N, C-alpha and C positions, 0 to 999 in steps of 0.2 A: 321411912311411907315414901309408899310410889307417889306419881302423877296417872289422876284420872287419864284414863285412855283414853274416851272422846274430847278431853284439853289438850292432850295431845297429839292430834287430831286437825284441832281448828290453829291448837298451832302449828301445825304441818302446813294449814293451810294462808297461816297471815304469814308465813318465810317463804310462800309461792310469791304473797301474791311483793313483798316485802323489795327477794329477787329483780323482781321483775320493774318494779316502779324504780329503783338503784341502778336497773341497768339500764334502760329509758332516761334515767339521768344523766349514767355515763355517758352515753348515746348523744343526748344533750350538749355535754359538755367539752365533747371532741370534735361534734363538727362546728361549733362555737369555737375551740379554738384553733381551727384548720378556716372557716373561715377570717381569725383576725387575730395574724401570729401578736401582734403583741398581747395581746389578752391574761390575763392571769389565771392561775389557774384558781378551782375553788380551796384548797389549800389558803394556800396567800390569797385570795379576796377573805376567807375568813378571817387572816388577820387582823384586813385593811378592817373590815366587818364590829372588832373585837376595837378599834384603834377608834374610830370614828364613831364610836357609843360610851365604847367610856375610856376615854382621852389617853393622852397621854403616861407613856409606862414601861419600864425597863426589856429586855427583849424575856428576859426569865423569865418575869413576871406572864410575858407574852405567851410562853410557849404555857408558862403553869393554867391557862387560864381559856386553854385552848387544847389539850390535856395532850400537849407533843413533848418532841425530843430540845431542847436548845438547840443545838447546830443545825439543829433542821430546818427551826422556825430562824436559827440566823441564813441559813440562806435563803430564805424563801422576801423574810423582809428586805435581805439589797435588793434582791429580785424587785420588789415593791418601791426602794431611795434607783435606783436604773430607772425608772419609770415615771417616774418621783411623784407617787401616789404617796411617797412617807418621809419622812426625814427626822434623822438625827441632829441629836439635838444634847448637849454636856445636861448632864444630870444636879438640878441646883444643889444638891443636899452632902452627892460625891463629886467631887469634878473627876474621879474615876472612870463613873461609870457615863452614858448616856440611856438617854432618853425618847421612844420612836412615838410620832407625832404625823398623823396621818393630815396631807397637806391639804392647800385647796381642791387640788385638784384631784389628789385621793375623794375629798370631798366629795366632788362631784361624781366620778366614775361608779362611786358606792351605789348615791341617790339614782344613778340613770338606768344601775344594772339592779335595782332593788326597785323604781318602777318600774322594767322593764318584768320581773319575774311575777310582780303582785298584777300584772296587767297579762299574762299565758295564765298566771296561777287560774283568773275570773273570771276568762274566755270558756277556763274551759269546766269551772263550772257555773256558765246561767242559767243552768238551766236546772239546776238543784235549788229544793228551796230552804228561805233564812234558815232552816232547824237543821236540814240536811250542813248546813252552810257550819254549825255553829254547830253539829253536833262530831264533827270531823275535827274540826280544830281541840275540840275541845280534849277527844279520846285522846287526837293523837300524841298534844302534850301531857297527856298524862303518860304515852305507853313509850315516850322519849323520856319524858323523866323514868319514869324506872327504872330505863335500858342505863341509862346516867347511871344512876344510882348501886343497881346489879351490875354492871361491869366495875364501876368502883370498888370494889372488898378487893383487899388481898384473896 
């Protein structure tokens, strides 16, 4: 069964807008990194988000949560540990393993970054109606969930 050509054209326009969005986010991240040499990159920050919101866990479980390779996550966790945002503690269930958890400083950095992000988004959408903001949030969530489901299939 083939796809409707109109749907493919709409997908092309959405793809174009997504590429624009990703490029803008990448540029903003690069500017932030340049201005703040000790800043955490986006991938490491995602780990911090999971640790603040989900609590301590082993690096393998953290890698699963962010759909990443355990060795990559281990390097990112090491960066977060060096910055004092994450601490390693022995796993009480298995003394040979370690849990990683956000420190108070990590929680502070997470909260500050989240506040700044939310303020930027609110400023961008300040002249939108509540319905427009709600619709974008709902549809973007639906799109992202669909993307996760599509790309997680073998």
